[in-house]
mmCIF file of the N, C-alpha and C atoms, coordinates in Angstrom:
data_MODEL
# 
_entry.id   MODEL 
# 
loop_
_atom_site.group_PDB 
_atom_site.id 
_atom_site.type_symbol 
_atom_site.label_atom_id 
_atom_site.label_alt_id 
_atom_site.label_comp_id 
_atom_site.label_asym_id 
_atom_site.label_entity_id 
_atom_site.label_seq_id 
_atom_site.pdbx_PDB_ins_code 
_atom_site.Cartn_x 
_atom_site.Cartn_y 
_atom_site.Cartn_z 
_atom_site.occupancy 
_atom_site.B_iso_or_equiv 
_atom_site.pdbx_formal_charge 
_atom_site.auth_seq_id 
_atom_site.auth_comp_id 
_atom_site.auth_asym_id 
_atom_site.auth_atom_id 
_atom_site.pdbx_PDB_model_num 
ATOM 1   N N  . UNK A 1 1  ? 3.055  0.630   11.012 1.00 0.00 ? 1  UNK A N  1 
ATOM 2   C CA . UNK A 1 1  ? 3.712  -0.222  10.046 1.00 0.00 ? 1  UNK A CA 1 
ATOM 3   C C  . UNK A 1 1  ? 3.432  -1.693  10.352 1.00 0.00 ? 1  UNK A C  1 
ATOM 4   N N  . UNK A 1 2  ? 3.392  -2.064  11.632 1.00 0.00 ? 2  UNK A N  1 
ATOM 5   C CA . UNK A 1 2  ? 3.135  -3.462  12.021 1.00 0.00 ? 2  UNK A CA 1 
ATOM 6   C C  . UNK A 1 2  ? 1.731  -3.891  11.602 1.00 0.00 ? 2  UNK A C  1 
ATOM 7   N N  . UNK A 1 3  ? 0.750  -3.046  11.799 1.00 0.00 ? 3  UNK A N  1 
ATOM 8   C CA . UNK A 1 3  ? -0.619 -3.365  11.411 1.00 0.00 ? 3  UNK A CA 1 
ATOM 9   C C  . UNK A 1 3  ? -0.742 -3.484  9.899  1.00 0.00 ? 3  UNK A C  1 
ATOM 10  N N  . UNK A 1 4  ? -0.105 -2.582  9.169  1.00 0.00 ? 4  UNK A N  1 
ATOM 11  C CA . UNK A 1 4  ? -0.119 -2.667  7.699  1.00 0.00 ? 4  UNK A CA 1 
ATOM 12  C C  . UNK A 1 4  ? 0.542  -3.950  7.210  1.00 0.00 ? 4  UNK A C  1 
ATOM 13  N N  . UNK A 1 5  ? 1.641  -4.343  7.856  1.00 0.00 ? 5  UNK A N  1 
ATOM 14  C CA . UNK A 1 5  ? 2.312  -5.588  7.490  1.00 0.00 ? 5  UNK A CA 1 
ATOM 15  C C  . UNK A 1 5  ? 1.390  -6.785  7.703  1.00 0.00 ? 5  UNK A C  1 
ATOM 16  N N  . UNK A 1 6  ? 0.718  -6.856  8.856  1.00 0.00 ? 6  UNK A N  1 
ATOM 17  C CA . UNK A 1 6  ? -0.208 -7.961  9.140  1.00 0.00 ? 6  UNK A CA 1 
ATOM 18  C C  . UNK A 1 6  ? -1.339 -8.011  8.115  1.00 0.00 ? 6  UNK A C  1 
ATOM 19  N N  . UNK A 1 7  ? -1.870 -6.870  7.760  1.00 0.00 ? 7  UNK A N  1 
ATOM 20  C CA . UNK A 1 7  ? -2.948 -6.812  6.770  1.00 0.00 ? 7  UNK A CA 1 
ATOM 21  C C  . UNK A 1 7  ? -2.448 -7.281  5.411  1.00 0.00 ? 7  UNK A C  1 
ATOM 22  N N  . UNK A 1 8  ? -1.266 -6.843  5.016  1.00 0.00 ? 8  UNK A N  1 
ATOM 23  C CA . UNK A 1 8  ? -0.710 -7.236  3.720  1.00 0.00 ? 8  UNK A CA 1 
ATOM 24  C C  . UNK A 1 8  ? -0.417 -8.730  3.662  1.00 0.00 ? 8  UNK A C  1 
ATOM 25  N N  . UNK A 1 9  ? 0.071  -9.303  4.739  1.00 0.00 ? 9  UNK A N  1 
ATOM 26  C CA . UNK A 1 9  ? 0.376  -10.740 4.762  1.00 0.00 ? 9  UNK A CA 1 
ATOM 27  C C  . UNK A 1 9  ? -0.901 -11.547 4.632  1.00 0.00 ? 9  UNK A C  1 
ATOM 28  N N  . UNK A 1 10 ? -1.954 -11.164 5.325  1.00 0.00 ? 10 UNK A N  1 
ATOM 29  C CA . UNK A 1 10 ? -3.202 -11.914 5.277  1.00 0.00 ? 10 UNK A CA 1 
ATOM 30  C C  . UNK A 1 10 ? -3.976 -11.674 3.979  1.00 0.00 ? 10 UNK A C  1 
ATOM 31  N N  . UNK A 1 11 ? -3.691 -10.594 3.268  1.00 0.00 ? 11 UNK A N  1 
ATOM 32  C CA . UNK A 1 11 ? -4.383 -10.319 2.006  1.00 0.00 ? 11 UNK A CA 1 
ATOM 33  C C  . UNK A 1 11 ? -3.768 -11.092 0.845  1.00 0.00 ? 11 UNK A C  1 
ATOM 34  N N  . UNK A 1 12 ? -2.566 -11.601 1.024  1.00 0.00 ? 12 UNK A N  1 
ATOM 35  C CA . UNK A 1 12 ? -1.863 -12.287 -0.056 1.00 0.00 ? 12 UNK A CA 1 
ATOM 36  C C  . UNK A 1 12 ? -2.073 -13.796 0.070  1.00 0.00 ? 12 UNK A C  1 
ATOM 37  N N  . UNK A 1 13 ? -2.484 -14.448 -0.973 1.00 0.00 ? 13 UNK A N  1 
ATOM 38  C CA . UNK A 1 13 ? -2.645 -15.899 -0.985 1.00 0.00 ? 13 UNK A CA 1 
ATOM 39  C C  . UNK A 1 13 ? -3.877 -16.361 -0.228 1.00 0.00 ? 13 UNK A C  1 
ATOM 40  N N  . UNK A 1 14 ? -3.955 -17.680 -0.030 1.00 0.00 ? 14 UNK A N  1 
ATOM 41  C CA . UNK A 1 14 ? -5.136 -18.253 0.620  1.00 0.00 ? 14 UNK A CA 1 
ATOM 42  C C  . UNK A 1 14 ? -4.905 -18.600 2.087  1.00 0.00 ? 14 UNK A C  1 
ATOM 43  N N  . UNK A 1 15 ? -3.706 -18.403 2.593  1.00 0.00 ? 15 UNK A N  1 
ATOM 44  C CA . UNK A 1 15 ? -3.433 -18.710 3.994  1.00 0.00 ? 15 UNK A CA 1 
ATOM 45  C C  . UNK A 1 15 ? -3.836 -17.548 4.889  1.00 0.00 ? 15 UNK A C  1 
ATOM 46  N N  . UNK A 1 16 ? -4.252 -17.878 6.099  1.00 0.00 ? 16 UNK A N  1 
ATOM 47  C CA . UNK A 1 16 ? -4.527 -16.867 7.112  1.00 0.00 ? 16 UNK A CA 1 
ATOM 48  C C  . UNK A 1 16 ? -3.476 -17.014 8.204  1.00 0.00 ? 16 UNK A C  1 
ATOM 49  N N  . UNK A 1 17 ? -2.767 -15.957 8.475  1.00 0.00 ? 17 UNK A N  1 
ATOM 50  C CA . UNK A 1 17 ? -1.691 -15.984 9.453  1.00 0.00 ? 17 UNK A CA 1 
ATOM 51  C C  . UNK A 1 17 ? -2.176 -15.468 10.795 1.00 0.00 ? 17 UNK A C  1 
ATOM 52  N N  . UNK A 1 18 ? -1.801 -16.148 11.856 1.00 0.00 ? 18 UNK A N  1 
ATOM 53  C CA . UNK A 1 18 ? -2.066 -15.686 13.223 1.00 0.00 ? 18 UNK A CA 1 
ATOM 54  C C  . UNK A 1 18 ? -0.767 -15.052 13.710 1.00 0.00 ? 18 UNK A C  1 
ATOM 55  N N  . UNK A 1 19 ? -0.798 -13.765 13.937 1.00 0.00 ? 19 UNK A N  1 
ATOM 56  C CA . UNK A 1 19 ? 0.402  -13.022 14.291 1.00 0.00 ? 19 UNK A CA 1 
ATOM 57  C C  . UNK A 1 19 ? 0.305  -12.607 15.747 1.00 0.00 ? 19 UNK A C  1 
ATOM 58  N N  . UNK A 1 20 ? 1.360  -12.904 16.495 1.00 0.00 ? 20 UNK A N  1 
ATOM 59  C CA . UNK A 1 20 ? 1.392  -12.497 17.902 1.00 0.00 ? 20 UNK A CA 1 
ATOM 60  C C  . UNK A 1 20 ? 1.713  -11.006 17.989 1.00 0.00 ? 20 UNK A C  1 
ATOM 61  N N  . UNK A 1 21 ? 1.421  -10.402 19.119 1.00 0.00 ? 21 UNK A N  1 
ATOM 62  C CA . UNK A 1 21 ? 1.706  -8.966  19.277 1.00 0.00 ? 21 UNK A CA 1 
ATOM 63  C C  . UNK A 1 21 ? 3.204  -8.676  19.137 1.00 0.00 ? 21 UNK A C  1 
ATOM 64  N N  . UNK A 1 22 ? 3.520  -7.479  18.758 1.00 0.00 ? 22 UNK A N  1 
ATOM 65  C CA . UNK A 1 22 ? 4.903  -7.049  18.597 1.00 0.00 ? 22 UNK A CA 1 
ATOM 66  C C  . UNK A 1 22 ? 5.611  -7.113  19.948 1.00 0.00 ? 22 UNK A C  1 
ATOM 67  N N  . UNK A 1 23 ? 6.785  -7.711  19.973 1.00 0.00 ? 23 UNK A N  1 
ATOM 68  C CA . UNK A 1 23 ? 7.529  -7.884  21.220 1.00 0.00 ? 23 UNK A CA 1 
ATOM 69  C C  . UNK A 1 23 ? 9.015  -7.690  20.965 1.00 0.00 ? 23 UNK A C  1 
ATOM 70  N N  . UNK A 1 24 ? 9.784  -7.557  22.017 1.00 0.00 ? 24 UNK A N  1 
ATOM 71  C CA . UNK A 1 24 ? 11.227 -7.390  21.874 1.00 0.00 ? 24 UNK A CA 1 
ATOM 72  C C  . UNK A 1 24 ? 11.979 -8.681  22.151 1.00 0.00 ? 24 UNK A C  1 
ATOM 73  N N  . UNK A 1 25 ? 11.265 -9.760  22.464 1.00 0.00 ? 25 UNK A N  1 
ATOM 74  C CA . UNK A 1 25 ? 11.911 -11.031 22.788 1.00 0.00 ? 25 UNK A CA 1 
ATOM 75  C C  . UNK A 1 25 ? 11.190 -12.165 22.081 1.00 0.00 ? 25 UNK A C  1 
ATOM 76  N N  . UNK A 1 26 ? 11.970 -13.112 21.525 1.00 0.00 ? 26 UNK A N  1 
ATOM 77  C CA . UNK A 1 26 ? 11.372 -14.260 20.856 1.00 0.00 ? 26 UNK A CA 1 
ATOM 78  C C  . UNK A 1 26 ? 12.235 -15.491 21.131 1.00 0.00 ? 26 UNK A C  1 
ATOM 79  N N  . UNK A 1 27 ? 11.564 -16.631 21.359 1.00 0.00 ? 27 UNK A N  1 
ATOM 80  C CA . UNK A 1 27 ? 12.244 -17.909 21.530 1.00 0.00 ? 27 UNK A CA 1 
ATOM 81  C C  . UNK A 1 27 ? 12.170 -18.655 20.210 1.00 0.00 ? 27 UNK A C  1 
ATOM 82  N N  . UNK A 1 28 ? 13.330 -19.016 19.667 1.00 0.00 ? 28 UNK A N  1 
ATOM 83  C CA . UNK A 1 28 ? 13.399 -19.752 18.409 1.00 0.00 ? 28 UNK A CA 1 
ATOM 84  C C  . UNK A 1 28 ? 14.319 -20.940 18.622 1.00 0.00 ? 28 UNK A C  1 
ATOM 85  N N  . UNK A 1 29 ? 13.747 -22.137 18.490 1.00 0.00 ? 29 UNK A N  1 
ATOM 86  C CA . UNK A 1 29 ? 14.458 -23.386 18.748 1.00 0.00 ? 29 UNK A CA 1 
ATOM 87  C C  . UNK A 1 29 ? 15.039 -23.351 20.156 1.00 0.00 ? 29 UNK A C  1 
ATOM 88  N N  . UNK A 1 30 ? 16.342 -23.364 20.328 1.00 0.00 ? 30 UNK A N  1 
ATOM 89  C CA . UNK A 1 30 ? 16.907 -23.366 21.687 1.00 0.00 ? 30 UNK A CA 1 
ATOM 90  C C  . UNK A 1 30 ? 17.669 -22.082 21.987 1.00 0.00 ? 30 UNK A C  1 
ATOM 91  N N  . UNK A 1 31 ? 17.215 -20.979 21.385 1.00 0.00 ? 31 UNK A N  1 
ATOM 92  C CA . UNK A 1 31 ? 17.845 -19.674 21.597 1.00 0.00 ? 31 UNK A CA 1 
ATOM 93  C C  . UNK A 1 31 ? 16.766 -18.633 21.852 1.00 0.00 ? 31 UNK A C  1 
ATOM 94  N N  . UNK A 1 32 ? 17.024 -17.719 22.777 1.00 0.00 ? 32 UNK A N  1 
ATOM 95  C CA . UNK A 1 32 ? 16.155 -16.570 23.019 1.00 0.00 ? 32 UNK A CA 1 
ATOM 96  C C  . UNK A 1 32 ? 16.849 -15.334 22.459 1.00 0.00 ? 32 UNK A C  1 
ATOM 97  N N  . UNK A 1 33 ? 16.168 -14.626 21.557 1.00 0.00 ? 33 UNK A N  1 
ATOM 98  C CA . UNK A 1 33 ? 16.698 -13.398 20.977 1.00 0.00 ? 33 UNK A CA 1 
ATOM 99  C C  . UNK A 1 33 ? 15.983 -12.209 21.607 1.00 0.00 ? 33 UNK A C  1 
ATOM 100 N N  . UNK A 1 34 ? 16.752 -11.180 21.969 1.00 0.00 ? 34 UNK A N  1 
ATOM 101 C CA . UNK A 1 34 ? 16.204 -9.972  22.584 1.00 0.00 ? 34 UNK A CA 1 
ATOM 102 C C  . UNK A 1 34 ? 16.768 -8.764  21.851 1.00 0.00 ? 34 UNK A C  1 
ATOM 103 N N  . UNK A 1 35 ? 15.885 -7.841  21.452 1.00 0.00 ? 35 UNK A N  1 
ATOM 104 C CA . UNK A 1 35 ? 16.372 -6.587  20.865 1.00 0.00 ? 35 UNK A CA 1 
ATOM 105 C C  . UNK A 1 35 ? 16.551 -5.581  21.993 1.00 0.00 ? 35 UNK A C  1 
ATOM 106 N N  . UNK A 1 36 ? 17.714 -4.964  22.019 1.00 0.00 ? 36 UNK A N  1 
ATOM 107 C CA . UNK A 1 36 ? 18.040 -3.997  23.066 1.00 0.00 ? 36 UNK A CA 1 
ATOM 108 C C  . UNK A 1 36 ? 17.730 -2.584  22.575 1.00 0.00 ? 36 UNK A C  1 
ATOM 109 N N  . UNK A 1 37 ? 17.628 -1.649  23.502 1.00 0.00 ? 37 UNK A N  1 
ATOM 110 C CA . UNK A 1 37 ? 17.269 -0.278  23.159 1.00 0.00 ? 37 UNK A CA 1 
ATOM 111 C C  . UNK A 1 37 ? 18.308 0.389   22.260 1.00 0.00 ? 37 UNK A C  1 
ATOM 112 N N  . UNK A 1 38 ? 19.563 -0.044  22.346 1.00 0.00 ? 38 UNK A N  1 
ATOM 113 C CA . UNK A 1 38 ? 20.619 0.556   21.525 1.00 0.00 ? 38 UNK A CA 1 
ATOM 114 C C  . UNK A 1 38 ? 20.581 0.043   20.087 1.00 0.00 ? 38 UNK A C  1 
ATOM 115 N N  . UNK A 1 39 ? 19.639 -0.847  19.780 1.00 0.00 ? 39 UNK A N  1 
ATOM 116 C CA . UNK A 1 39 ? 19.523 -1.364  18.427 1.00 0.00 ? 39 UNK A CA 1 
ATOM 117 C C  . UNK A 1 39 ? 20.261 -2.664  18.202 1.00 0.00 ? 39 UNK A C  1 
ATOM 118 N N  . UNK A 1 40 ? 20.851 -3.219  19.235 1.00 0.00 ? 40 UNK A N  1 
ATOM 119 C CA . UNK A 1 40 ? 21.574 -4.472  19.127 1.00 0.00 ? 40 UNK A CA 1 
ATOM 120 C C  . UNK A 1 40 ? 20.654 -5.654  19.414 1.00 0.00 ? 40 UNK A C  1 
ATOM 121 N N  . UNK A 1 41 ? 21.089 -6.833  19.004 1.00 0.00 ? 41 UNK A N  1 
ATOM 122 C CA . UNK A 1 41 ? 20.351 -8.059  19.291 1.00 0.00 ? 41 UNK A CA 1 
ATOM 123 C C  . UNK A 1 41 ? 21.204 -8.919  20.211 1.00 0.00 ? 41 UNK A C  1 
ATOM 124 N N  . UNK A 1 42 ? 20.641 -9.331  21.333 1.00 0.00 ? 42 UNK A N  1 
ATOM 125 C CA . UNK A 1 42 ? 21.319 -10.194 22.292 1.00 0.00 ? 42 UNK A CA 1 
ATOM 126 C C  . UNK A 1 42 ? 20.662 -11.570 22.227 1.00 0.00 ? 42 UNK A C  1 
ATOM 127 N N  . UNK A 1 43 ? 21.368 -12.606 22.607 1.00 0.00 ? 43 UNK A N  1 
ATOM 128 C CA . UNK A 1 43 ? 20.799 -13.942 22.599 1.00 0.00 ? 43 UNK A CA 1 
ATOM 129 C C  . UNK A 1 43 ? 21.280 -14.720 23.814 1.00 0.00 ? 43 UNK A C  1 
ATOM 130 N N  . UNK A 1 44 ? 20.516 -15.740 24.164 1.00 0.00 ? 44 UNK A N  1 
ATOM 131 C CA . UNK A 1 44 ? 20.825 -16.590 25.299 1.00 0.00 ? 44 UNK A CA 1 
ATOM 132 C C  . UNK A 1 44 ? 20.249 -17.969 25.024 1.00 0.00 ? 44 UNK A C  1 
ATOM 133 N N  . UNK A 1 45 ? 20.722 -18.973 25.722 1.00 0.00 ? 45 UNK A N  1 
ATOM 134 C CA . UNK A 1 45 ? 20.190 -20.315 25.562 1.00 0.00 ? 45 UNK A CA 1 
ATOM 135 C C  . UNK A 1 45 ? 18.783 -20.397 26.145 1.00 0.00 ? 45 UNK A C  1 
ATOM 136 N N  . UNK A 1 46 ? 17.942 -21.222 25.534 1.00 0.00 ? 46 UNK A N  1 
ATOM 137 C CA . UNK A 1 46 ? 16.561 -21.364 25.971 1.00 0.00 ? 46 UNK A CA 1 
ATOM 138 C C  . UNK A 1 46 ? 16.218 -22.841 26.062 1.00 0.00 ? 46 UNK A C  1 
ATOM 139 N N  . UNK A 1 47 ? 15.525 -23.221 27.104 1.00 0.00 ? 47 UNK A N  1 
ATOM 140 C CA . UNK A 1 47 ? 15.015 -24.587 27.251 1.00 0.00 ? 47 UNK A CA 1 
ATOM 141 C C  . UNK A 1 47 ? 13.555 -24.503 27.663 1.00 0.00 ? 47 UNK A C  1 
ATOM 142 N N  . UNK A 1 48 ? 12.728 -25.303 27.027 1.00 0.00 ? 48 UNK A N  1 
ATOM 143 C CA . UNK A 1 48 ? 11.307 -25.307 27.364 1.00 0.00 ? 48 UNK A CA 1 
ATOM 144 C C  . UNK A 1 48 ? 11.112 -25.810 28.792 1.00 0.00 ? 48 UNK A C  1 
ATOM 145 N N  . UNK A 1 49 ? 10.022 -25.370 29.412 1.00 0.00 ? 49 UNK A N  1 
ATOM 146 C CA . UNK A 1 49 ? 9.733  -25.790 30.784 1.00 0.00 ? 49 UNK A CA 1 
ATOM 147 C C  . UNK A 1 49 ? 9.510  -27.296 30.875 1.00 0.00 ? 49 UNK A C  1 
ATOM 148 N N  . UNK A 1 50 ? 8.970  -27.896 29.817 1.00 0.00 ? 50 UNK A N  1 
ATOM 149 C CA . UNK A 1 50 ? 8.663  -29.324 29.840 1.00 0.00 ? 50 UNK A CA 1 
ATOM 150 C C  . UNK A 1 50 ? 9.801  -30.191 29.313 1.00 0.00 ? 50 UNK A C  1 
ATOM 151 N N  . UNK A 1 51 ? 10.990 -29.627 29.114 1.00 0.00 ? 51 UNK A N  1 
ATOM 152 C CA . UNK A 1 51 ? 12.122 -30.411 28.642 1.00 0.00 ? 51 UNK A CA 1 
ATOM 153 C C  . UNK A 1 51 ? 12.487 -31.438 29.707 1.00 0.00 ? 51 UNK A C  1 
ATOM 154 N N  . UNK A 1 52 ? 12.460 -32.712 29.354 1.00 0.00 ? 52 UNK A N  1 
ATOM 155 C CA . UNK A 1 52 ? 12.731 -33.781 30.315 1.00 0.00 ? 52 UNK A CA 1 
ATOM 156 C C  . UNK A 1 52 ? 14.192 -34.199 30.345 1.00 0.00 ? 52 UNK A C  1 
ATOM 157 N N  . UNK A 1 53 ? 15.008 -33.660 29.442 1.00 0.00 ? 53 UNK A N  1 
ATOM 158 C CA . UNK A 1 53 ? 16.428 -33.991 29.364 1.00 0.00 ? 53 UNK A CA 1 
ATOM 159 C C  . UNK A 1 53 ? 16.631 -35.501 29.335 1.00 0.00 ? 53 UNK A C  1 
ATOM 160 N N  . UNK A 1 54 ? 15.915 -36.182 28.448 1.00 0.00 ? 54 UNK A N  1 
ATOM 161 C CA . UNK A 1 54 ? 16.031 -37.623 28.303 1.00 0.00 ? 54 UNK A CA 1 
ATOM 162 C C  . UNK A 1 54 ? 17.118 -37.930 27.271 1.00 0.00 ? 54 UNK A C  1 
ATOM 163 N N  . UNK A 1 55 ? 18.208 -38.483 27.715 1.00 0.00 ? 55 UNK A N  1 
ATOM 164 C CA . UNK A 1 55 ? 19.318 -38.824 26.850 1.00 0.00 ? 55 UNK A CA 1 
ATOM 165 C C  . UNK A 1 55 ? 19.598 -40.317 26.964 1.00 0.00 ? 55 UNK A C  1 
ATOM 166 N N  . UNK A 1 56 ? 20.446 -40.831 26.095 1.00 0.00 ? 56 UNK A N  1 
ATOM 167 C CA . UNK A 1 56 ? 20.809 -42.244 26.142 1.00 0.00 ? 56 UNK A CA 1 
ATOM 168 C C  . UNK A 1 56 ? 21.593 -42.537 27.417 1.00 0.00 ? 56 UNK A C  1 
ATOM 169 N N  . UNK A 1 57 ? 21.213 -43.599 28.141 1.00 0.00 ? 57 UNK A N  1 
ATOM 170 C CA . UNK A 1 57 ? 22.013 -43.964 29.320 1.00 0.00 ? 57 UNK A CA 1 
ATOM 171 C C  . UNK A 1 57 ? 23.352 -44.553 28.861 1.00 0.00 ? 57 UNK A C  1 
ATOM 172 N N  . UNK A 1 58 ? 24.405 -44.396 29.651 1.00 0.00 ? 58 UNK A N  1 
ATOM 173 C CA . UNK A 1 58 ? 25.720 -44.876 29.230 1.00 0.00 ? 58 UNK A CA 1 
ATOM 174 C C  . UNK A 1 58 ? 25.793 -46.392 29.038 1.00 0.00 ? 58 UNK A C  1 
ATOM 175 N N  . UNK A 1 59 ? 24.904 -47.148 29.656 1.00 0.00 ? 59 UNK A N  1 
ATOM 176 C CA . UNK A 1 59 ? 24.955 -48.611 29.559 1.00 0.00 ? 59 UNK A CA 1 
ATOM 177 C C  . UNK A 1 59 ? 23.868 -49.148 28.635 1.00 0.00 ? 59 UNK A C  1 
ATOM 178 N N  . UNK A 1 60 ? 23.486 -48.381 27.635 1.00 0.00 ? 60 UNK A N  1 
ATOM 179 C CA . UNK A 1 60 ? 22.475 -48.843 26.695 1.00 0.00 ? 60 UNK A CA 1 
ATOM 180 C C  . UNK A 1 60 ? 23.112 -49.793 25.681 1.00 0.00 ? 60 UNK A C  1 
ATOM 181 N N  . UNK A 1 61 ? 22.304 -50.353 24.813 1.00 0.00 ? 61 UNK A N  1 
ATOM 182 C CA . UNK A 1 61 ? 22.790 -51.312 23.822 1.00 0.00 ? 61 UNK A CA 1 
ATOM 183 C C  . UNK A 1 61 ? 23.422 -50.631 22.611 1.00 0.00 ? 61 UNK A C  1 
ATOM 184 N N  . UNK A 1 62 ? 23.547 -49.326 22.629 1.00 0.00 ? 62 UNK A N  1 
ATOM 185 C CA . UNK A 1 62 ? 24.146 -48.613 21.513 1.00 0.00 ? 62 UNK A CA 1 
ATOM 186 C C  . UNK A 1 62 ? 25.673 -48.790 21.536 1.00 0.00 ? 62 UNK A C  1 
ATOM 187 N N  . UNK A 1 63 ? 26.300 -48.723 20.365 1.00 0.00 ? 63 UNK A N  1 
ATOM 188 C CA . UNK A 1 63 ? 27.772 -48.795 20.340 1.00 0.00 ? 63 UNK A CA 1 
ATOM 189 C C  . UNK A 1 63 ? 28.382 -47.638 21.124 1.00 0.00 ? 63 UNK A C  1 
ATOM 190 N N  . UNK A 1 64 ? 29.571 -47.838 21.698 1.00 0.00 ? 64 UNK A N  1 
ATOM 191 C CA . UNK A 1 64 ? 30.178 -46.780 22.527 1.00 0.00 ? 64 UNK A CA 1 
ATOM 192 C C  . UNK A 1 64 ? 30.372 -45.462 21.786 1.00 0.00 ? 64 UNK A C  1 
ATOM 193 N N  . UNK A 1 65 ? 30.608 -45.512 20.488 1.00 0.00 ? 65 UNK A N  1 
ATOM 194 C CA . UNK A 1 65 ? 30.818 -44.283 19.729 1.00 0.00 ? 65 UNK A CA 1 
ATOM 195 C C  . UNK A 1 65 ? 29.587 -43.401 19.667 1.00 0.00 ? 65 UNK A C  1 
ATOM 196 N N  . UNK A 1 66 ? 28.401 -43.996 19.798 1.00 0.00 ? 66 UNK A N  1 
ATOM 197 C CA . UNK A 1 66 ? 27.162 -43.207 19.746 1.00 0.00 ? 66 UNK A CA 1 
ATOM 198 C C  . UNK A 1 66 ? 27.086 -42.273 20.950 1.00 0.00 ? 66 UNK A C  1 
ATOM 199 N N  . UNK A 1 67 ? 27.364 -42.796 22.130 1.00 0.00 ? 67 UNK A N  1 
ATOM 200 C CA . UNK A 1 67 ? 27.322 -41.972 23.341 1.00 0.00 ? 67 UNK A CA 1 
ATOM 201 C C  . UNK A 1 67 ? 28.385 -40.879 23.276 1.00 0.00 ? 67 UNK A C  1 
ATOM 202 N N  . UNK A 1 68 ? 29.597 -41.257 22.865 1.00 0.00 ? 68 UNK A N  1 
ATOM 203 C CA . UNK A 1 68 ? 30.680 -40.279 22.765 1.00 0.00 ? 68 UNK A CA 1 
ATOM 204 C C  . UNK A 1 68 ? 30.325 -39.210 21.732 1.00 0.00 ? 68 UNK A C  1 
ATOM 205 N N  . UNK A 1 69 ? 29.796 -39.622 20.592 1.00 0.00 ? 69 UNK A N  1 
ATOM 206 C CA . UNK A 1 69 ? 29.407 -38.664 19.558 1.00 0.00 ? 69 UNK A CA 1 
ATOM 207 C C  . UNK A 1 69 ? 28.298 -37.742 20.007 1.00 0.00 ? 69 UNK A C  1 
ATOM 208 N N  . UNK A 1 70 ? 27.359 -38.264 20.809 1.00 0.00 ? 70 UNK A N  1 
ATOM 209 C CA . UNK A 1 70 ? 26.266 -37.441 21.310 1.00 0.00 ? 70 UNK A CA 1 
ATOM 210 C C  . UNK A 1 70 ? 26.800 -36.357 22.252 1.00 0.00 ? 70 UNK A C  1 
ATOM 211 N N  . UNK A 1 71 ? 27.716 -36.741 23.130 1.00 0.00 ? 71 UNK A N  1 
ATOM 212 C CA . UNK A 1 71 ? 28.291 -35.773 24.078 1.00 0.00 ? 71 UNK A CA 1 
ATOM 213 C C  . UNK A 1 71 ? 29.073 -34.704 23.317 1.00 0.00 ? 71 UNK A C  1 
ATOM 214 N N  . UNK A 1 72 ? 29.931 -35.116 22.381 1.00 0.00 ? 72 UNK A N  1 
ATOM 215 C CA . UNK A 1 72 ? 30.700 -34.153 21.591 1.00 0.00 ? 72 UNK A CA 1 
ATOM 216 C C  . UNK A 1 72 ? 29.773 -33.255 20.769 1.00 0.00 ? 72 UNK A C  1 
ATOM 217 N N  . UNK A 1 73 ? 28.774 -33.853 20.151 1.00 0.00 ? 73 UNK A N  1 
ATOM 218 C CA . UNK A 1 73 ? 27.846 -33.075 19.324 1.00 0.00 ? 73 UNK A CA 1 
ATOM 219 C C  . UNK A 1 73 ? 27.102 -32.014 20.118 1.00 0.00 ? 73 UNK A C  1 
ATOM 220 N N  . UNK A 1 74 ? 26.624 -32.398 21.312 1.00 0.00 ? 74 UNK A N  1 
ATOM 221 C CA . UNK A 1 74 ? 25.901 -31.434 22.153 1.00 0.00 ? 74 UNK A CA 1 
ATOM 222 C C  . UNK A 1 74 ? 26.841 -30.336 22.653 1.00 0.00 ? 74 UNK A C  1 
ATOM 223 N N  . UNK A 1 75 ? 28.074 -30.709 22.959 1.00 0.00 ? 75 UNK A N  1 
ATOM 224 C CA . UNK A 1 75 ? 29.045 -29.716 23.428 1.00 0.00 ? 75 UNK A CA 1 
ATOM 225 C C  . UNK A 1 75 ? 29.353 -28.694 22.342 1.00 0.00 ? 75 UNK A C  1 
ATOM 226 N N  . UNK A 1 76 ? 29.616 -29.166 21.118 1.00 0.00 ? 76 UNK A N  1 
ATOM 227 C CA . UNK A 1 76 ? 29.924 -28.242 20.033 1.00 0.00 ? 76 UNK A CA 1 
ATOM 228 C C  . UNK A 1 76 ? 28.705 -27.416 19.635 1.00 0.00 ? 76 UNK A C  1 
ATOM 229 N N  . UNK A 1 77 ? 27.516 -27.990 19.748 1.00 0.00 ? 77 UNK A N  1 
ATOM 230 C CA . UNK A 1 77 ? 26.292 -27.220 19.496 1.00 0.00 ? 77 UNK A CA 1 
ATOM 231 C C  . UNK A 1 77 ? 26.160 -26.092 20.512 1.00 0.00 ? 77 UNK A C  1 
ATOM 232 N N  . UNK A 1 78 ? 26.466 -26.382 21.773 1.00 0.00 ? 78 UNK A N  1 
ATOM 233 C CA . UNK A 1 78 ? 26.432 -25.377 22.821 1.00 0.00 ? 78 UNK A CA 1 
ATOM 234 C C  . UNK A 1 78 ? 27.451 -24.266 22.540 1.00 0.00 ? 78 UNK A C  1 
ATOM 235 N N  . UNK A 1 79 ? 28.664 -24.659 22.117 1.00 0.00 ? 79 UNK A N  1 
ATOM 236 C CA . UNK A 1 79 ? 29.680 -23.643 21.812 1.00 0.00 ? 79 UNK A CA 1 
ATOM 237 C C  . UNK A 1 79 ? 29.251 -22.720 20.676 1.00 0.00 ? 79 UNK A C  1 
ATOM 238 N N  . UNK A 1 80 ? 28.588 -23.262 19.660 1.00 0.00 ? 80 UNK A N  1 
ATOM 239 C CA . UNK A 1 80 ? 28.122 -22.426 18.558 1.00 0.00 ? 80 UNK A CA 1 
ATOM 240 C C  . UNK A 1 80 ? 27.057 -21.447 19.029 1.00 0.00 ? 80 UNK A C  1 
ATOM 241 N N  . UNK A 1 81 ? 26.228 -21.861 19.990 1.00 0.00 ? 81 UNK A N  1 
ATOM 242 C CA . UNK A 1 81 ? 25.150 -20.993 20.460 1.00 0.00 ? 81 UNK A CA 1 
ATOM 243 C C  . UNK A 1 81 ? 25.669 -19.845 21.317 1.00 0.00 ? 81 UNK A C  1 
ATOM 244 N N  . UNK A 1 82 ? 26.734 -20.059 22.062 1.00 0.00 ? 82 UNK A N  1 
ATOM 245 C CA . UNK A 1 82 ? 27.188 -19.004 22.977 1.00 0.00 ? 82 UNK A CA 1 
ATOM 246 C C  . UNK A 1 82 ? 28.191 -18.055 22.342 1.00 0.00 ? 82 UNK A C  1 
ATOM 247 N N  . UNK A 1 83 ? 28.624 -18.312 21.124 1.00 0.00 ? 83 UNK A N  1 
ATOM 248 C CA . UNK A 1 83 ? 29.588 -17.403 20.467 1.00 0.00 ? 83 UNK A CA 1 
ATOM 249 C C  . UNK A 1 83 ? 28.899 -16.167 19.980 1.00 0.00 ? 83 UNK A C  1 
# 
């Protein structure tokens, strides 16, 4: 079925798709999704190896609300990912 799907996708339209081999794990944005043998999908946080974690320093020229908003925003984003 996977081979037929790849053939059908490349036969439609003028685009050529490069499809990676079938796998049970995929990294999408900052989440890793894994399909388990029981048919469930598990997820975990993902960070690229080259992530430099460059954030605004607390003593930058930005208004104080920007730093506070960045911390709150990242925290709530993290909470949404782990639920």
